[in-house]
C-alpha positions as a printed NumPy array, in Angstrom:
array([[ -1.485, -19.953,  18.994],
       [ -1.297, -16.525,  18.794],
       [ -4.108, -14.718,  20.716],
       [ -6.301, -12.375,  18.701],
       [ -4.78 ,  -9.756,  21.064],
       [ -1.036, -10.554,  20.023],
       [ -2.395, -10.1  ,  16.457],
       [ -3.651,  -6.42 ,  17.18 ],
       [ -0.429,  -6.165,  18.899],
       [  1.187,  -2.591,  17.647],
       [  4.643,  -1.001,  18.219],
       [  3.16 ,   1.642,  20.567],
       [  1.578,   1.11 ,  24.061],
       [ -2.323,   0.259,  22.861],
       [ -3.393,   2.685,  25.852],
       [ -1.539,   5.583,  24.091],
       [ -4.227,   5.414,  20.836],
       [ -6.752,   7.307,  23.842],
       [ -4.937,  10.12 ,  23.684],
       [ -5.203,  12.911,  20.959],
       [ -2.955,  13.919,  18.354],
       [ -3.072,  16.443,  15.55 ],
       [ -2.583,  17.065,  12.002],
       [ -1.441,  20.382,  10.371],
       [ -3.202,  21.39 ,   7.514],
       [ -3.971,  24.966,   5.335],
       [ -2.226,  26.104,   8.431],
       [ -4.107,  24.716,  11.319],
       [ -3.6  ,  22.249,  14.007],
       [ -6.728,  19.606,  13.729],
       [ -7.109,  16.997,  16.699],
       [ -7.774,  12.963,  15.958],
       [ -7.749,  10.578,  18.199],
       [ -4.799,   8.375,  17.629],
       [ -6.873,   5.233,  17.907],
       [ -8.862,   6.719,  14.685],
       [ -5.52 ,   7.971,  13.003],
       [ -4.95 ,   6.22 ,   9.665],
       [ -1.05 ,   6.121,  11.173],
       [ -2.383,   3.121,  13.288],
       [ -3.116,   0.91 ,  10.49 ],
       [ -0.592,   1.352,   8.602],
       [  1.493,   0.302,  11.843],
       [ -0.706,  -2.651,  12.204],
       [ -0.22 ,  -3.828,   8.464],
       [  3.307,  -3.134,   8.733],
       [  3.593,  -5.527,  11.922],
       [  1.695,  -8.371,  10.248],
       [  3.783,  -8.225,   7.084],
       [  6.725,  -8.362,   9.642],
       [  5.254, -11.524,  11.041],
       [  3.144, -13.263,   8.184],
       [  4.669, -11.276,   5.214],
       [  1.452, -11.364,   3.501],
       [ -1.733,  -9.332,   4.17 ],
       [ -4.815,  -8.344,   2.529],
       [ -6.876,  -5.448,   2.196],
       [-10.575,  -4.898,   0.804],
       [-11.895,  -1.355,   0.273],
       [-15.916,  -0.677,  -0.443],
       [-17.692,   1.432,  -0.977],
       [-19.772,   3.684,  -3.467],
       [-18.391,   5.939,  -6.696],
       [-16.828,   9.37 ,  -5.104],
       [-16.919,   8.812,  -1.486],
       [-12.668,   8.636,  -1.425],
       [-11.58 ,   4.683,  -1.895],
       [ -8.397,   5.477,  -4.163],
       [ -7.608,   8.529,  -1.407],
       [ -8.048,   6.593,   1.29 ],
       [ -5.755,   3.696,  -0.599],
       [ -3.043,   6.566,  -1.438],
       [ -3.1  ,   7.51 ,   1.864],
       [ -2.907,   4.51 ,   3.608],
       [  0.223,   3.349,   1.412],
       [  1.742,   7.07 ,   1.697],
       [  1.868,   6.366,   5.422],
       [  3.188,   2.927,   4.901],
       [  5.987,   3.639,   2.688],
       [  6.713,   7.518,   2.04 ],
       [  6.71 ,   8.735,   5.019],
       [  8.601,   5.967,   7.265],
       [ 11.847,   4.211,   6.431],
       [ 10.512,   1.324,   4.506],
       [ 10.367,   0.566,   0.673],
       [  8.408,  -0.94 ,  -1.325],
       [  7.615,  -1.745,  -4.866],
       [  3.806,  -0.178,  -6.149],
       [  1.783,  -1.224,  -8.692],
       [ -1.741,  -0.241,  -9.247],
       [ -3.927,  -2.675, -11.66 ],
       [ -7.149,  -1.928, -12.952],
       [-10.865,  -4.162, -13.44 ],
       [-10.082,  -6.952, -16.064],
       [ -6.266,  -7.442, -14.848],
       [ -7.657,  -9.155, -11.365],
       [ -8.398, -11.874, -13.569],
       [ -4.383, -12.007, -14.042],
       [ -3.688, -11.688, -10.277],
       [ -1.404, -14.968, -10.269],
       [  0.683, -13.839, -13.321],
       [  0.827, -10.21 , -11.788],
       [  1.757, -11.822,  -8.388],
       [  4.795, -13.784, -10.41 ],
       [  5.78 , -11.27 , -12.037],
       [  6.937,  -8.812,  -8.835],
       [ 10.542,  -8.09 ,  -8.957],
       [ 11.851, -10.776,  -6.605],
       [ 13.829,  -9.476,  -3.363],
       [ 11.494,  -6.503,  -2.932],
       [  8.72 ,  -5.848,  -0.685],
       [  5.532,  -5.478,  -3.263],
       [  2.575,  -3.651,  -2.053],
       [ -0.45 ,  -4.378,  -5.023],
       [ -3.734,  -2.828,  -5.548],
       [ -6.375,  -3.904,  -7.926],
       [ -9.149,  -1.402,  -8.371],
       [-12.229,  -1.559,  -9.679],
       [-13.054,  -4.912,  -9.331],
       [-16.659,  -5.438,  -8.904],
       [-18.01 ,  -8.165, -10.671],
       [-14.837,  -8.435, -12.414],
       [-14.588, -12.331, -11.576],
       [-18.138, -13.163, -12.928],
       [-16.187, -13.101, -16.05 ],
       [-13.999, -15.565, -15.194],
       [-14.406, -19.68 , -15.763],
       [-14.319, -21.928, -12.927],
       [-10.277, -22.817, -13.076],
       [ -9.708, -19.576, -13.606],
       [-11.384, -18.284, -10.264],
       [ -9.526, -21.646,  -8.627],
       [ -6.427, -20.47 ,  -9.731],
       [ -6.702, -16.849,  -8.049],
       [ -8.102, -17.973,  -4.801],
       [ -5.503, -20.776,  -4.725],
       [ -2.707, -18.522,  -5.713],
       [ -3.611, -15.706,  -2.705],
       [ -4.074, -18.933,  -0.399],
       [ -0.623, -20.33 ,  -1.218],
       [  1.173, -17.357,  -1.781],
       [  2.483, -17.197,   2.359],
       [  4.184, -19.985,   1.173],
       [  5.709, -19.484,  -1.722],
       [  7.403, -15.896,  -0.11 ],
       [ 11.034, -16.135,  -0.216],
       [ 11.913, -13.142,   2.755],
       [  9.373, -10.869,   0.494],
       [  6.44 ,  -9.209,   1.844],
       [  3.125,  -8.545,  -0.299],
       [  0.338,  -6.632,   0.518],
       [ -2.514,  -6.654,  -1.786],
       [ -5.497,  -4.391,  -1.654],
       [ -8.396,  -4.823,  -3.26 ],
       [-10.971,  -1.957,  -3.934],
       [-14.696,  -2.72 ,  -4.956],
       [-18.313,  -0.603,  -4.948],
       [-20.331,  -3.525,  -3.459],
       [-19.75 ,  -5.896,  -0.876],
       [-21.318,  -8.976,  -2.771],
       [-19.473,  -7.775,  -6.111],
       [-16.666,  -9.876,  -4.628],
       [-16.307, -13.191,  -4.159],
       [-16.625, -14.714,  -0.833],
       [-12.704, -15.932,  -0.778],
       [-11.821, -12.152,  -1.659],
       [-13.752, -10.98 ,   1.215],
       [-11.639, -13.055,   3.369],
       [ -9.246, -10.324,   3.969],
       [ -7.063,  -9.227,   7.087],
       [ -8.164,  -6.054,   6.954],
       [-11.641,  -4.069,   5.578],
       [-12.191,  -0.445,   4.908],
       [-15.868,   0.675,   3.917],
       [-15.856,   4.608,   3.151],
       [-20.047,   4.093,   2.463],
       [-22.93 ,   1.873,   4.023],
       [-26.46 ,   1.806,   2.854],
       [-29.444,   0.071,   4.794],
       [-28.91 ,  -2.72 ,   2.53 ],
       [-24.9  ,  -2.667,   2.787],
       [-25.298,  -2.569,   6.237],
       [-27.298,  -5.878,   6.593],
       [-24.624,  -7.543,   4.242],
       [-21.475,  -6.681,   6.34 ],
       [-23.288,  -7.25 ,  10.023],
       [-24.016, -10.759,   7.956],
       [-20.349, -11.309,   7.477],
       [-19.011,  -9.802,  10.54 ],
       [-21.586, -11.242,  12.996],
       [-24.613,  -9.364,  14.668],
       [-22.098,  -8.049,  17.572],
       [-21.126,  -5.479,  14.404],
       [-24.385,  -3.94 ,  14.573],
       [-24.114,  -0.964,  16.482],
       [-20.285,  -0.307,  14.736],
       [-21.994,  -0.732,  11.452],
       [-25.06 ,   1.755,  12.36 ],
       [-23.005,   4.303,  13.811],
       [-20.688,   4.635,  10.683],
       [-23.757,   4.629,   8.441],
       [-24.635,   7.775,  10.335],
       [-21.618,   9.477,  10.028],
       [-21.381,   8.372,   6.635],
       [-24.91 ,  10.103,   6.552],
       [-23.859,  13.076,   8.028],
       [-21.086,  13.528,   5.97 ],
       [-22.925,  13.311,   2.599],
       [-25.701,  15.495,   3.71 ],
       [-24.608,  18.073,   6.128],
       [-20.622,  17.979,   4.842],
       [-19.793,  17.384,   8.286],
       [-19.049,  14.231,  11.22 ],
       [-18.875,  13.85 ,  14.365],
       [-16.352,  10.966,  15.855],
       [-16.888,  10.041,  19.77 ],
       [-14.636,   8.119,  21.842],
       [-14.881,   7.468,  25.652],
       [-17.36 ,  10.846,  25.97 ],
       [-15.262,  12.779,  23.991],
       [-16.172,  14.309,  20.938],
       [-14.42 ,  16.021,  17.877],
       [-16.279,  17.334,  14.462],
       [-14.991,  17.61 ,  11.007],
       [-15.855,  19.497,   7.802],
       [-15.852,  16.707,   5.114],
       [-12.897,  16.63 ,   2.822],
       [-11.758,  19.778,   4.917],
       [ -9.268,  18.2  ,   4.783],
       [-11.253,  14.89 ,   6.803],
       [-13.154,  11.84 ,   5.678],
       [-14.494,   9.12 ,   7.763],
       [-13.985,   5.1  ,   7.152],
       [-14.655,   2.375,   9.257],
       [-12.127,  -0.306,   9.891],
       [-12.325,  -4.04 ,  10.47 ],
       [ -8.703,  -5.726,  11.637],
       [ -9.638,  -9.302,  11.579],
       [-13.033,  -9.808,  12.324],
       [-12.33 ,  -8.397,  16.387],
       [-11.499,  -4.738,  16.088],
       [-13.995,  -2.381,  14.32 ],
       [-13.29 ,   1.572,  14.78 ],
       [-13.387,   4.588,  12.313],
       [-10.673,   6.135,  10.384],
       [-10.284,   9.81 ,  10.097],
       [ -7.848,  10.258,   6.824],
       [ -6.904,  13.208,   4.908],
       [ -5.824,  12.836,   1.058],
       [ -1.917,  12.373,   1.761],
       [  0.007,  11.039,  -1.223],
       [  2.993,  11.776,  -3.413],
       [  4.134,  10.713,  -7.184],
       [  5.613,   8.07 ,  -5.954],
       [  3.008,   6.167,  -4.   ],
       [ -0.004,   7.343,  -6.792],
       [  2.271,   6.585, -10.231],
       [  0.608,   4.154, -11.868],
       [ -2.733,   5.244, -11.512],
       [ -3.305,   9.111, -12.474],
       [ -4.465,  10.497, -15.668],
       [ -2.231,  12.347, -17.139],
       [ -1.599,  14.285, -21.122],
       [  0.571,  11.591, -23.165],
       [  4.231,  12.576, -24.107],
       [  5.23 ,  10.413, -26.5  ],
       [  8.411,   8.011, -25.378],
       [ 11.139,   9.58 , -28.038],
       [ 10.236,  13.162, -26.934],
       [ 10.423,  12.138, -22.878],
       [ 13.755,  10.926, -24.034],
       [ 15.155,  13.782, -25.858],
       [ 13.986,  16.319, -23.103],
       [ 16.206,  13.561, -20.412],
       [ 19.281,  13.204, -22.571],
       [ 19.165,  17.19 , -23.164],
       [ 19.134,  17.627, -19.459],
       [ 21.183,  14.67 , -18.188],
       [ 22.967,  13.191, -21.172],
       [ 23.688,   9.189, -21.421],
       [ 23.27 ,   8.745, -17.541],
       [ 19.2  ,   8.71 , -18.587],
       [ 18.896,   5.96 , -20.765],
       [ 20.566,   4.153, -17.059],
       [ 18.273,   6.078, -14.877],
       [ 15.339,   4.711, -17.075],
       [ 16.022,   1.071, -17.197],
       [ 16.628,   0.994, -13.307],
       [ 13.016,   2.923, -13.1  ],
       [ 11.441,   0.782, -15.228],
       [ 12.588,  -2.125, -13.639],
       [ 12.108,  -1.224,  -9.594],
       [  8.884,   1.171,  -9.988],
       [  7.004,   0.159, -12.998],
       [  8.119,  -4.175, -12.913],
       [  9.101,  -4.768, -16.219],
       [ 11.527,  -7.557, -15.487],
       [ 13.004,  -7.093, -18.8  ],
       [ 13.895,  -3.149, -18.988],
       [ 17.374,  -4.098, -17.8  ],
       [ 20.232,  -5.424, -20.009],
       [ 21.507,  -9.26 , -19.027],
       [ 24.617,  -8.005, -17.135],
       [ 22.954,  -5.462, -15.319],
       [ 20.142,  -7.838, -14.348],
       [ 22.762, -10.331, -13.446],
       [ 24.802,  -8.27 , -11.16 ],
       [ 21.468,  -6.735,  -9.356],
       [ 20.784, -10.565,  -8.797],
       [ 24.399, -11.271,  -7.542],
       [ 23.982,  -7.969,  -5.055],
       [ 20.359,  -8.667,  -3.878],
       [ 21.45 , -12.586,  -2.817],
       [ 24.406, -10.979,  -0.858],
       [ 22.096,  -8.456,   0.715],
       [ 19.672, -11.155,   1.706],
       [ 22.424, -13.227,   3.518],
       [ 23.925, -10.481,   4.702],
       [ 23.75 ,  -7.74 ,   7.017],
       [ 25.857,  -4.165,   5.964],
       [ 25.822,  -0.816,   6.564],
       [ 24.311,   0.483,   3.111],
       [ 25.463,   4.211,   3.516],
       [ 28.984,   2.939,   4.197],
       [ 28.311,   0.727,   0.469],
       [ 26.78 ,   3.712,  -0.865],
       [ 29.822,   5.964,  -0.1  ],
       [ 32.457,   3.136,  -1.114],
       [ 30.714,   2.763,  -4.434],
       [ 30.509,   6.417,  -5.395],
       [ 33.94 ,   7.18 ,  -4.204],
       [ 35.257,   4.707,  -5.75 ],
       [ 33.851,   5.029,  -8.794],
       [ 34.48 ,   8.718,  -8.72 ],
       [ 38.454,   8.293,  -8.569],
       [ 38.508,   5.586, -10.86 ],
       [ 36.758,   7.362, -13.75 ],
       [ 36.487,  11.521, -13.138],
       [ 34.643,  11.876, -16.132],
       [ 31.766,   9.746, -15.581],
       [ 30.014,   8.958, -11.853],
       [ 26.703,   7.806, -13.341],
       [ 26.785,   3.964, -10.86 ],
       [ 27.288,   6.769,  -8.127],
       [ 24.008,   8.199,  -8.898],
       [ 22.773,   4.778,  -9.9  ],
       [ 23.781,   3.287,  -6.327],
       [ 21.947,   6.443,  -4.823],
       [ 18.871,   5.581,  -7.119],
       [ 18.636,   1.77 ,  -5.166],
       [ 19.419,   2.753,  -1.881],
       [ 16.037,   3.255,  -0.911],
       [ 15.088,   0.164,  -2.989],
       [ 17.807,  -2.32 ,  -1.398],
       [ 17.855,  -0.691,   1.905],
       [ 15.3  ,  -2.961,   3.396],
       [ 17.214,  -6.242,   2.272],
       [ 19.223,  -6.081,   5.342],
       [ 16.811,  -6.984,   7.897],
       [ 16.055, -10.355,   5.637],
       [ 19.079, -11.779,   6.564],
       [ 16.793, -12.224,  10.243],
       [ 13.87 , -13.256,   9.278]])
């Protein structure tokens, strides 16, 4: 049986986490204990996904405390700043009731991050059968995955607003803590968590009241100004490791694509502008983008879908030099038809999504 120590293993020597790293912001360097860096949590999740293919995170906190920003920053560290490729989807509120369908509709063969935002009390609206289906899907998904890795993130406001099976997450992160919530989480995590929860409650209170907070490790302390640029959170990994996380708002258009509120632009207008800029290749790009980034399984015409399925199957069976394959596909097409090289563009677009499949033949 795997020990708790092995479960908490990360890519680096854990003793290194007592060292200090520095983060740049607005031209200045800010120190953070490595143990409290969000990078460490990203490493832990990625390692666990390599081993178990499925991981679940529950994020709790009052409105305005930075829950969504934390999730965006974590996803950014897991995917956008590393040589990892994930299909990312954001869903909201009542959509959690469609969780089994959402999981089943994820693109096959692609590692995925699935965020369910603001799900507080939403399961109370479901019937017993619907709840059973949701809990069953999360319980059995590990056995259904075929080389694919899925990371599910649940965002809620209150510990008791999430059904007990959903609280049984591999990771839990708190962004705020009241007296009532401290008692709730102590009951859930065990009485040995009291001082960790109490310390975080003080950090959160100072962060809200005095706009600053202190983080201490082995007698050394660092002080931070709230949201300039850091915020404080509390992480529980497997009920064993409970520690603060100091994080800042870090994301990009890729990892926050599904969430932002934007000015609406009609599809016809977007296509018209895209065609003016890139011609007929714009149609191909939209189809591939919709398939990989928006989860639209019917976005690709039959022949393209069939060809992609063939390619994914082969790359799941065999390892190869993806850079060389893309180069061959691009240069060969240019040689055959100098007037059009749109497939070369498509290969480059696909590269970041497919490259992670190289390792799947070894799993």
